[in-house]
C-alpha positions as CSV (number, residue, x, y, z in Angstrom):
1,X,16.9,-8.2,8.3
2,X,17.2,-5.1,10.5
3,X,15.0,-2.2,9.4
4,X,14.8,1.3,10.8
5,X,11.5,2.3,12.4
6,X,10.0,2.9,9.0
7,X,10.5,3.8,5.3
8,X,8.3,5.7,2.9
9,X,8.2,5.7,-0.9
10,X,5.9,8.0,-3.0
11,X,5.4,7.6,-6.8
12,X,2.9,8.2,-9.5
13,X,1.3,5.6,-11.9
14,X,-1.2,5.4,-14.7
15,X,-3.6,3.1,-13.0
16,X,-6.7,3.5,-10.8
17,X,-6.3,3.5,-7.0
18,X,-8.3,0.2,-6.9
19,X,-6.0,-1.4,-9.5
20,X,-2.9,-0.3,-7.4
21,X,-4.3,-1.8,-4.2
22,X,-5.4,-5.0,-5.9
23,X,-1.9,-5.4,-7.4
24,X,-0.2,-5.0,-4.0
25,X,-2.7,-7.2,-2.2
26,X,-2.2,-10.1,-4.6
27,X,1.6,-9.8,-4.7
28,X,2.1,-9.4,-0.9
29,X,-0.3,-12.2,0.1
30,X,1.7,-14.5,-2.1
31,X,4.7,-13.5,0.0
32,X,2.9,-14.3,3.3
33,X,1.5,-10.9,4.2
34,X,-2.0,-10.7,5.8
35,X,-4.6,-8.1,5.0
36,X,-5.5,-6.1,8.1
37,X,-7.8,-3.6,6.4
38,X,-8.8,-2.5,3.0
39,X,-11.0,0.5,2.1
40,X,-12.0,1.6,-1.4
41,X,-13.6,5.0,-2.0
42,X,-14.3,7.0,-5.1
43,X,-10.8,8.4,-5.7
44,X,-8.8,6.7,-2.9
45,X,-7.9,3.2,-1.9
46,X,-6.1,2.1,1.3
47,X,-4.6,-1.3,2.1
48,X,-3.0,-2.3,5.4
49,X,-0.9,-5.5,5.5
50,X,1.0,-7.2,8.3
51,X,3.7,-9.8,8.5
52,X,5.7,-10.7,11.6
53,X,6.7,-7.4,13.2
54,X,6.1,-5.3,10.0
55,X,3.2,-3.3,8.9
56,X,2.7,-2.0,5.3
57,X,0.2,0.7,4.4
58,X,-0.5,1.5,0.8
59,X,-2.5,4.6,0.0
60,X,-3.4,5.3,-3.6
61,X,-5.2,8.6,-4.5
62,X,-6.3,9.7,-8.0
63,X,-5.9,13.2,-9.2
64,X,-7.9,15.2,-11.8
65,X,-5.5,14.3,-14.6
66,X,-6.1,10.6,-14.3
67,X,-2.9,9.8,-12.5
68,X,-2.6,8.0,-9.2
69,X,-0.2,9.0,-6.4
70,X,0.9,6.0,-4.5
71,X,2.4,6.1,-1.0
72,X,4.0,3.0,0.6
73,X,4.7,3.2,4.3
74,X,6.6,0.3,5.9
75,X,6.8,0.3,9.7
76,X,8.8,-2.0,11.9
77,X,6.7,-2.6,15.0
78,X,9.6,-4.2,16.9
């Protein structure tokens, strides 16, 4: 599959940042992605995954209203 240099998706969910990162970590590892880095802080969690020439960064940040903004950034390193 030919991808552009990258793609970004941003959305909001009713889950904690850690729950979001755990969901993507489990789902993507089942598809052959490897964890490069994971960082969990009070209101923010970041997960970096890699597979072949692709890199996926998931950034989940909680707001004051209890919602979490999720940013998915897919990069083609080819």
